[in-house]
C-alpha positions in Angstrom: 0.0 0.0 0.0 1.4 3.4 -1.0 1.2 5.7 2.0 2.4 9.0 0.6 1.7 12.6 1.5 -1.6 12.7 -0.4 -2.9 9.7 1.5 -1.8 11.2 4.8 -3.5 14.5 3.9 -6.8 12.7 3.2 -6.6 10.9 6.5 -6.0 14.1 8.4 -8.9 15.8 6.7 -11.2 12.9 7.6 -9.9 12.9 11.2 -10.5 16.7 11.4 -14.1 16.4 10.1 -14.8 13.6 12.6 -13.4 15.8 15.4 -15.6 18.8 14.3 -18.7 16.6 14.2 -18.0 15.2 17.6 -17.5 18.7 19.0 -20.8 19.9 17.5 -22.5 16.8 19.0 -21.1 17.5 22.4 -22.3 21.1 22.2 -25.8 20.0 21.2 -26.0 17.4 23.9 -24.8 19.9 26.5 -27.5 22.3 25.5 -30.3 19.8 26.0 -28.9 19.0 29.4 -27.2 15.6 29.0 -24.1 16.6 31.0 -26.1 17.9 34.0 -27.6 14.7 35.1 -28.0 13.9 38.9 -25.1 11.4 38.9 -22.6 13.9 37.3 -20.2 15.2 39.9 -19.0 18.8 39.8 -17.0 20.4 42.5 -14.3 23.1 42.9 -13.7 26.5 44.2 -13.2 30.0 42.8 -10.1 29.3 40.8 -10.6 25.6 39.8 -13.3 23.2 38.9 -13.5 19.4 38.4 -16.3 17.8 36.4 -16.8 14.0 36.4 -19.8 13.0 34.2 -20.5 9.5 35.6 -24.2 9.3 34.8 -23.8 10.8 31.4 -21.0 8.3 30.5 -23.2 5.4 31.6 -26.2 6.7 29.6 -24.1 7.2 26.5 -22.6 3.8 26.9 -26.0 2.2 27.0 -27.2 4.1 24.0 -24.2 3.3 21.9 -24.4 -0.4 23.0 -28.0 -0.6 21.8 -27.2 1.2 18.5 -24.3 -1.2 17.8 -26.4 -4.2 18.8 -29.1 -3.1 16.4 -26.6 -2.6 13.6 -25.1 -6.0 14.2 -28.6 -7.6 14.4 -29.8 -6.2 11.0 -26.5 -7.0 9.2 -27.0 -10.7 9.7 
């Protein structure tokens, strides 16, 4: 397989588009309140803040598992 500068450039463009789409999805999900669930921990003081989205990660994991299961089920 020839992996020259053009091929590397194409992969970088695809990676950039994926990162932009994931960022837009994160902004959209944040606006509808996904990352403010009761199990999400947020603490800190005036100069620092720590945010641990436990409940949001569990919910996203369940949703992605169901989506992947459905894709696998219908591909058979």
